[in-house]
C-alpha positions as CSV (number, residue, x, y, z in Angstrom):
1,X,29.4,-15.9,-0.2
2,X,27.2,-12.4,0.4
3,X,24.5,-11.8,2.8
4,X,21.4,-12.8,0.8
5,X,19.3,-9.3,0.7
6,X,16.4,-10.7,3.9
7,X,13.1,-8.9,3.9
8,X,10.2,-8.4,6.1
9,X,6.9,-9.0,4.9
10,X,4.2,-7.6,7.2
11,X,1.8,-9.9,6.3
12,X,-0.6,-8.6,9.5
13,X,-3.0,-7.1,7.1
14,X,-4.4,-11.0,5.9
15,X,-6.1,-11.3,9.0
16,X,-8.6,-7.9,8.3
17,X,-8.0,-6.9,4.3
18,X,-10.7,-8.1,2.2
19,X,-11.0,-6.5,-0.7
20,X,-8.1,-5.1,-3.9
21,X,-5.3,-4.8,-0.8
22,X,-6.0,-8.3,0.4
23,X,-4.9,-9.6,-3.2
24,X,-2.2,-7.4,-3.3
25,X,-0.4,-9.0,0.0
26,X,-2.0,-12.6,-1.2
27,X,-0.7,-12.4,-4.7
28,X,2.9,-10.9,-4.0
29,X,3.2,-13.5,-0.8
30,X,2.9,-16.1,-3.4
31,X,5.7,-14.4,-5.8
32,X,7.7,-14.2,-3.4
33,X,8.4,-17.3,-1.8
34,X,8.9,-18.9,-5.4
35,X,11.8,-16.1,-5.8
36,X,13.7,-17.5,-2.1
37,X,17.3,-18.2,-3.1
38,X,20.7,-17.6,-2.2
39,X,20.8,-14.0,-3.0
40,X,17.0,-13.4,-1.2
41,X,15.6,-13.9,1.7
42,X,11.8,-13.6,3.0
43,X,10.2,-13.4,6.3
44,X,6.8,-13.5,6.9
45,X,6.1,-11.1,10.0
46,X,2.7,-11.6,11.7
47,X,1.3,-11.0,15.4
48,X,0.3,-12.9,17.8
49,X,-2.6,-10.6,19.2
50,X,-5.7,-11.5,18.2
51,X,-7.0,-8.8,15.4
52,X,-10.1,-7.5,16.7
53,X,-13.0,-6.6,13.5
54,X,-16.2,-5.7,15.2
55,X,-17.9,-3.1,15.7
56,X,-17.7,-2.3,19.6
57,X,-16.5,1.4,20.0
58,X,-14.3,0.3,23.2
59,X,-12.4,-2.7,21.5
60,X,-12.0,-0.9,18.1
61,X,-9.9,2.0,20.3
62,X,-8.0,-1.3,21.9
63,X,-7.2,-2.6,18.4
64,X,-5.9,0.8,17.2
65,X,-3.6,0.7,20.2
66,X,-3.0,-2.8,19.1
67,X,-2.2,-2.2,15.6
68,X,0.4,0.8,16.8
69,X,1.7,-1.1,19.3
70,X,2.5,-4.1,16.2
71,X,3.8,-1.1,13.8
72,X,5.6,1.1,16.3
73,X,7.6,-2.0,18.6
74,X,6.9,-5.5,17.9
75,X,7.6,-5.3,14.1
76,X,10.4,-3.4,14.2
77,X,12.2,-5.6,17.3
78,X,11.2,-9.0,15.1
79,X,12.5,-7.7,12.0
80,X,15.7,-6.3,13.6
81,X,16.1,-9.9,15.6
82,X,16.2,-11.4,11.9
83,X,18.6,-9.5,10.5
84,X,16.2,-7.5,7.7
85,X,17.7,-5.0,5.6
86,X,14.1,-4.3,4.4
87,X,10.4,-4.1,6.3
88,X,7.8,-4.1,3.3
89,X,4.4,-3.2,4.5
90,X,1.2,-2.7,1.8
91,X,-1.0,-1.5,4.1
92,X,0.8,1.9,4.0
93,X,1.8,2.3,7.5
94,X,5.8,1.0,8.1
95,X,7.3,1.0,11.6
96,X,8.6,5.2,12.6
97,X,11.3,2.9,14.2
98,X,14.5,2.1,11.7
99,X,16.4,-0.6,13.6
100,X,19.7,-1.2,10.9
101,X,16.6,-1.6,7.9
102,X,14.9,0.3,5.4
103,X,11.4,0.5,5.0
104,X,9.1,0.4,1.8
105,X,5.7,0.9,2.2
106,X,2.7,0.7,-0.9
107,X,0.2,3.8,-1.2
108,X,-2.3,2.2,-3.4
109,X,-4.6,5.6,-3.5
110,X,-5.2,9.1,-2.2
111,X,-8.5,8.4,-0.4
112,X,-8.3,9.0,3.3
113,X,-6.8,12.8,2.0
114,X,-9.3,13.3,-0.9
115,X,-12.1,12.1,1.1
116,X,-11.0,12.5,5.1
117,X,-15.2,12.4,6.1
118,X,-15.4,8.5,4.6
119,X,-12.7,7.7,7.9
120,X,-13.1,7.4,11.4
121,X,-11.1,10.7,13.0
122,X,-8.7,8.3,15.2
123,X,-7.9,6.4,12.6
124,X,-7.5,9.3,10.2
125,X,-5.0,11.1,13.4
126,X,-3.0,8.3,14.1
127,X,-2.7,8.1,9.9
128,X,-1.2,11.4,9.8
129,X,0.8,11.0,12.7
130,X,2.5,7.5,11.5
131,X,2.2,6.3,8.5
132,X,2.9,9.5,6.8
133,X,5.7,10.8,8.6
134,X,7.7,7.2,8.3
135,X,7.0,7.2,4.3
136,X,8.9,10.2,4.5
137,X,11.8,8.4,6.2
138,X,11.5,5.5,3.6
139,X,13.6,5.6,0.9
140,X,11.0,4.5,-2.1
141,X,7.3,4.5,-1.8
142,X,5.1,2.1,-3.9
143,X,2.3,3.1,-5.9
144,X,-0.1,1.4,-8.4
145,X,-0.4,3.9,-10.7
146,X,0.6,7.1,-12.2
147,X,-2.7,8.7,-11.3
148,X,-2.1,7.6,-7.4
149,X,1.5,9.2,-7.7
150,X,0.4,12.1,-8.8
151,X,-2.1,12.1,-6.2
152,X,0.0,11.2,-3.1
153,X,2.7,13.6,-4.3
154,X,-0.2,16.4,-4.4
155,X,-1.5,16.0,-0.8
156,X,1.8,14.5,1.0
157,X,4.8,16.5,-1.0
158,X,6.8,13.4,-0.9
159,X,9.1,14.2,-3.7
160,X,8.4,12.8,-7.0
161,X,11.3,10.3,-7.1
162,X,11.0,8.6,-4.3
163,X,7.0,7.6,-5.4
164,X,7.7,4.9,-7.6
165,X,5.0,3.2,-10.2
166,X,4.6,-0.5,-10.2
167,X,1.7,-1.9,-11.7
168,X,-0.5,-4.7,-10.4
169,X,-2.1,-8.2,-11.6
170,X,-5.0,-9.8,-11.5
171,X,-6.7,-12.2,-8.5
172,X,-6.0,-15.6,-9.7
173,X,-9.8,-16.9,-9.8
174,X,-9.8,-20.8,-10.1
175,X,-13.4,-21.3,-11.6
176,X,-14.2,-25.3,-11.8
177,X,-14.7,-25.1,-15.9
178,X,-17.5,-27.3,-14.9
179,X,-20.4,-26.7,-16.5
180,X,-22.9,-27.8,-13.9
181,X,-21.0,-25.8,-11.0
182,X,-21.6,-22.7,-13.5
183,X,-25.4,-23.6,-14.0
184,X,-25.7,-24.2,-10.5
185,X,-24.3,-20.8,-9.6
186,X,-26.3,-18.6,-12.0
187,X,-29.5,-21.2,-10.9
188,X,-29.2,-19.5,-7.4
189,X,-29.2,-15.9,-8.8
190,X,-32.1,-16.8,-11.2
191,X,-29.3,-15.5,-14.0
192,X,-28.3,-16.9,-17.5
193,X,-25.2,-17.7,-19.3
194,X,-23.9,-14.6,-21.5
195,X,-26.9,-12.4,-20.2
196,X,-26.2,-9.9,-17.0
197,X,-23.9,-7.0,-16.7
198,X,-21.4,-7.1,-13.2
199,X,-20.0,-4.9,-10.9
200,X,-17.5,-6.4,-8.7
201,X,-16.4,-4.6,-5.6
202,X,-17.7,-3.5,-1.7
203,X,-20.6,-1.4,-2.1
204,X,-18.5,2.3,-0.9
205,X,-19.8,5.9,-2.1
206,X,-16.9,6.3,-4.6
207,X,-17.9,3.3,-6.5
208,X,-20.4,5.3,-7.7
209,X,-23.5,2.3,-8.3
210,X,-26.5,4.6,-7.7
211,X,-25.2,6.0,-10.9
212,X,-25.4,2.5,-12.9
213,X,-28.5,1.7,-11.4
214,X,-30.2,4.7,-13.1
215,X,-28.2,4.0,-16.2
216,X,-29.0,0.4,-16.0
217,X,-32.8,1.4,-15.4
218,X,-32.8,3.7,-18.9
219,X,-31.3,-0.1,-20.7
220,X,-34.6,-1.8,-19.3
221,X,-37.0,0.6,-20.5
222,X,-35.7,0.6,-24.1
223,X,-36.7,-3.0,-24.2
224,X,-33.4,-5.8,-23.1
225,X,-36.2,-7.8,-20.8
226,X,-33.8,-10.7,-19.7
227,X,-30.8,-8.4,-19.3
228,X,-29.6,-8.2,-15.2
229,X,-27.4,-6.2,-13.5
230,X,-25.3,-8.6,-10.8
231,X,-23.4,-6.4,-8.0
232,X,-21.3,-8.7,-6.6
233,X,-19.6,-7.9,-3.6
234,X,-19.9,-7.5,0.6
235,X,-21.6,-4.4,2.0
236,X,-18.6,-2.4,3.5
237,X,-18.0,-2.2,7.7
238,X,-17.1,1.2,7.4
239,X,-20.2,2.9,8.2
240,X,-18.5,6.1,6.7
241,X,-18.3,5.4,3.4
242,X,-21.1,2.8,3.0
243,X,-23.7,3.2,-0.3
244,X,-26.0,0.2,0.4
245,X,-28.8,2.0,2.1
246,X,-29.0,4.3,-1.3
247,X,-28.3,1.0,-3.1
248,X,-31.3,-0.4,-1.9
249,X,-32.7,2.9,-2.3
250,X,-31.9,3.2,-5.7
251,X,-33.2,-0.3,-6.7
252,X,-36.6,0.6,-5.0
253,X,-37.2,3.9,-6.6
254,X,-36.2,2.6,-10.6
255,X,-38.4,-0.8,-9.4
256,X,-35.7,-3.0,-10.1
257,X,-36.2,-5.6,-7.1
258,X,-36.3,-8.6,-10.1
259,X,-33.4,-7.2,-12.2
260,X,-31.2,-6.6,-10.2
261,X,-28.9,-9.2,-8.3
262,X,-27.2,-8.4,-5.0
263,X,-24.6,-11.6,-4.2
264,X,-22.6,-10.4,-0.8
265,X,-19.7,-11.8,-0.1
266,X,-18.2,-14.7,-2.7
267,X,-15.6,-16.9,-2.5
268,X,-13.2,-16.7,-5.3
269,X,-14.5,-19.4,-7.3
270,X,-17.9,-18.4,-7.6
271,X,-16.9,-15.0,-8.7
272,X,-14.9,-16.6,-11.4
273,X,-17.6,-18.5,-12.7
274,X,-20.1,-15.3,-12.4
275,X,-16.9,-13.4,-14.7
276,X,-16.7,-16.7,-16.9
277,X,-20.6,-15.8,-17.9
278,X,-20.8,-12.6,-17.8
279,X,-21.9,-10.7,-21.1
280,X,-19.6,-7.1,-19.8
281,X,-18.1,-5.4,-16.8
282,X,-19.3,-1.9,-16.2
283,X,-17.2,-0.1,-13.9
284,X,-18.7,3.3,-13.2
285,X,-16.5,4.3,-10.3
286,X,-15.1,8.4,-9.8
287,X,-12.2,7.4,-7.4
288,X,-9.6,4.5,-7.9
289,X,-6.2,3.8,-7.2
290,X,-5.6,1.0,-9.2
291,X,-9.2,-1.2,-10.3
292,X,-7.8,-4.5,-10.2
293,X,-11.7,-5.8,-11.4
294,X,-10.7,-4.7,-14.9
295,X,-7.9,-7.2,-15.0
296,X,-10.2,-9.8,-13.9
297,X,-12.5,-9.1,-16.5
298,X,-9.7,-9.0,-19.2
299,X,-8.6,-12.4,-18.4
300,X,-11.9,-13.8,-18.1
301,X,-13.1,-12.9,-21.8
302,X,-15.4,-9.8,-20.8
303,X,-15.5,-6.6,-22.6
304,X,-14.8,-3.9,-20.2
305,X,-16.4,-0.3,-19.7
306,X,-15.1,2.5,-17.8
307,X,-15.5,5.9,-16.0
308,X,-13.6,8.3,-17.8
309,X,-11.6,8.9,-14.9
310,X,-8.8,8.5,-12.2
311,X,-6.6,5.5,-13.1
312,X,-9.3,3.6,-15.0
313,X,-8.1,4.6,-18.6
314,X,-4.5,4.5,-17.6
315,X,-4.8,0.8,-16.4
316,X,-7.8,-0.3,-19.5
317,X,-5.7,1.4,-22.3
318,X,-7.7,1.1,-25.4
319,X,-8.8,-2.3,-24.4
320,X,-11.9,-0.8,-22.4
321,X,-14.7,1.5,-23.9
322,X,-14.8,4.8,-21.6
323,X,-18.2,7.0,-19.9
324,X,-18.8,10.4,-18.0
325,X,-19.8,8.4,-14.7
326,X,-21.9,11.4,-13.5
327,X,-23.7,11.4,-17.0
328,X,-26.2,8.8,-16.8
329,X,-27.5,8.8,-20.6
330,X,-23.9,8.5,-22.0
331,X,-23.2,5.4,-19.6
332,X,-26.4,3.4,-20.6
333,X,-25.9,4.8,-24.5
334,X,-22.0,3.4,-24.1
335,X,-23.5,0.0,-22.5
336,X,-26.3,0.0,-25.1
337,X,-23.4,0.5,-28.0
338,X,-22.0,-2.9,-26.5
339,X,-25.2,-4.7,-26.1
340,X,-26.0,-4.3,-29.6
341,X,-22.8,-4.9,-31.4
342,X,-20.9,-8.6,-31.2
343,X,-18.1,-7.6,-33.6
344,X,-17.1,-4.9,-30.8
345,X,-17.3,-7.1,-28.0
346,X,-14.8,-9.5,-29.8
347,X,-12.6,-6.8,-30.6
348,X,-13.0,-5.6,-27.1
349,X,-12.0,-8.9,-25.5
350,X,-9.1,-9.4,-28.0
351,X,-7.7,-5.9,-26.9
352,X,-8.1,-6.7,-23.3
353,X,-6.1,-10.5,-24.0
354,X,-3.4,-8.2,-25.1
355,X,-3.4,-5.4,-23.1
356,X,-3.4,-8.0,-19.9
357,X,0.5,-8.5,-21.0
358,X,1.3,-5.6,-19.1
359,X,0.1,-6.7,-15.6
360,X,1.4,-9.8,-13.6
361,X,2.1,-10.6,-10.1
362,X,5.5,-11.8,-10.8
363,X,6.5,-8.5,-13.0
364,X,5.2,-6.8,-9.7
365,X,7.3,-9.1,-7.3
366,X,10.4,-8.6,-9.6
367,X,10.0,-5.0,-9.9
368,X,9.6,-4.7,-6.1
369,X,13.3,-7.0,-5.1
370,X,14.4,-3.9,-8.0
371,X,13.6,-1.2,-5.7
372,X,14.3,-3.3,-2.3
373,X,17.9,-3.6,-3.9
374,X,17.7,0.3,-4.5
375,X,16.9,1.3,-1.5
376,X,19.6,-0.9,0.6
């Protein structure tokens, strides 16, 4: 019997990741576990060290050292002793050391090259000294969209034929489907079903939420008195890239304190209930690597409006309505168009369901296995 293809999956990132990168790793682990058979074997490798996520500067430096120790020594040794053929890391960084295996990293985006000021200097220096050289030693690097591939190629000079585009899928948000639970959640935020605009995500600068707030204020002036805007997501821990204060200032400046709901962190079930009852989803970001919320909105029959830049049109296709994220009048105009046209909303929902068929974590996992086989 031939030796099974043995794949080490670095799951340490589950201890720290909270947004799309966590979803990516969680969903793939589920799919990989379903795929184990005589020809495929997976080892989900984790550190035994605690991972520090606080704000103490000295302890953050210690954490950087622990991370490098894990990536450059402990993970390689664990993979070697388990006779792995592939070491797969979804947090951009694979080991520089190769001990009989090939490495495959996932580069979700090129943010650190495009906006280096949003990252800590030590983190960025280590990234450039370890993650990028290690990626260049890998036979393939996974990227989630053609846009991300283009940007990564531009900034790193990694050849196009080593950058493989594999689409992601929607997160499985298990809402209960029980009206009482939905009503209770909506009531806690003073919301009515079908009468709010939704945005989901951490409040990073690139999310362009102040522009959405300004456009929303224009909509309110036009007389949509009951309409609310829900901003669902935590405040970023990264102080360099947080727009939270600017968002609070914009809410105050436009007198929207009673019209905008800041939910903070929500469970998957709560998030599912919010999607289920939203009137539309608006995604004004000026830079994304993929944009999983587009698929989550499609899955929950919510019309989607997106900025006409980076990867968002690529993911949304003909199912989304696009706007200029730097033109608040255009954002407001497109929102009003969807508000006023029930037939358009139905058509967008139908197209979203059709578009969603192109994206699933099962397909992502199958395509990744194809890359792993090619790599060895």
